[in-house]
N, C-alpha and C positions, 0 to 999 in steps of 0.2 A: 582287666584293662585299666591302665593308669590314665587319669584325666589330667592333662596339663593346661588346657585352655581355660577351664574354670578357675584354676589357680591364678593364672595371669589376669583373668577377668576380675576376680575378687581383689587381687593386689591392686589392679587399676582402680577399682571402686574404692578401695580403702584409701589409696593415694588421693583420689578425687575428693573423698569425704574429708580427709585430713586437710587437704588444701582448702576445701570449703569451710571447714571449721576454723581455718586460719585466716579467713577473710578480714576485712576491716573496712577501711574507707577507700579501697581500691574499686572505684566505680567502673572500671573497664571490664571487670569479670562478674557478669551477672550470675553465672553458675556458682562461683565461689561465694558471692555475696548472699544469694538467696538460700542456698543449701545451708549456709551457716545461720542466717537470720531466720531460718525456718524451724527453729528448735524450741523446746518448752519446759518440762518439769522433771526433776529427779536427783538433785544433789543437795548438799547442806545449805542451810539458810545463809545468805551472804552476810559478812560482818557489817557492811554498811547497809542500813535499811534503805529501801527504795525512797522513803520520804526525805532522806538526807540530801538528795540531789535537788539543788535549788533551780527554779525556773522551768522545771519539767512537770507536766501534769501527772497526777496520781495514777491515772489509768496507764500512762506510758511507763511509769516506774514499775508498776506491778507486772505489766506485760513483759517488759525487758527482763525482769527478774525471772519470770517463768521461762521465757525463751532461752535465757542463758543457762539455766539449770538443765534444760533439755539439750542444749548444745554441748554442754560438758558431758552429759550422759551419752550422747551420740558419739562424741570423741572417744570416750571410754569403751563404748560398745564396739567401735571400729577396731580398737587395739585388741580387744578380746577376740573379735572375728578373725583378725590376721593370725593369731595363735591357733585358733580352731582349724583354719584352712591349712596351715602348715602341717598340722597333725592328722587331718582327715580331708584330703583334697577331693575325695569322692562326693562329699556333701558341701562343696564350696557354695553353690547357689543358695542352699537352705541357710547356711551360716551367714552369708552376706545379707540375706533378707532381714534378719533379726534387727540390726541397727535401724534399718529404714522403717520397719513396722513400729519399733519403739518410738522413733522420731515422730511418725505420723500420729500415733496415739498421744504422745506428749503435747504435740502442737494442738491437737483437738481439745485438750484439757485447758488450754490457755484462754485468757480473756483479752482479746485484742481491743485496742481503742476503736471506736466506730469507723474512723478513717482508714483503718488497716484490716478490717474484717474481710473485705473482698480479696485483698492481696494475700492474706493468710490462707484463705480457702484455696486460692490458686497454688500456693506453695504446698499445702497438704495434698492436693490433687496430684501434683508433680511427684512428691515423695511416694505416694501410693502407686503411681505409674512405675516407678523404679521397683518397688516391692513386688508388684504384679508380674513384671518382666522376670524378676529373679525367681518368683514362685513357679512361673511357667518354664523356667530355664530357657527363655527365649532371648538369644543373643541379639537377634535383629531388633526386637522391640526395645531391648536395653540400650542398644546403640542409638536408636531413634530418640529415646527419651533424653539421652545425654547430648544429642546433637541440637536439640531445641533448648534455648536458654530457660532457666528458671525466671519467673517474673521478677523484674527489678523492684527494689524497695521504692515506694513513692517518694519523690523528691521532697514533698512537704513534710514527710515524717522523719527523714534521715537525721536531721539535727537533734530532734528530741530523743530518738533512739540512741544516738551516740552519747548525748549528755547523760541519759539515764544509765548507760552502761559504764561510764567513766571509772567509777570506783567500785564496781561490782566484781568480786573475786571470781564468780562463776563465769562472767563475761570474759575476764582476762584468761581464765583457764581454757575456755572454749575458743578464744580469739574472735569474739563476736563484736560487731558494731564499732570497730576501731579501737577497742579497749586494749 
């Protein structure tokens, strides 16, 4: 039996994730924003050290660096997943789950500034909901997760996140924080 719905589902997820990773300062799309900003560790050290960003606290610089590395990894994982699904549509749900599991784990490894800890936990919880729906091959749960928005970045943090990401190559590669 050939499964075509999971292929479409995974393609939709991949497109959603790619759009999410392509967020920026588009405040109208909380799903795009937070899925993107919900990322953490796994790529080369940026050429610009976090301390090179003037006017941004050290904890924001470190956090943004970690999140952008994870964002780039998530984007790379989505590309790999799309290839796997094309070659093995029977395992589409399992393949699609890997980027979200990696993202959640990478986010858990970050050190958010105190004013972002609650927000980050909400984002990790949301990413885990996606992963659990994929693990259970539960299309209804997956649809429900994507129908409710990711938590928006707190307004008081947005400027520091964007400033810290400005010259970070991982942020640029992942399309995070308006870089």
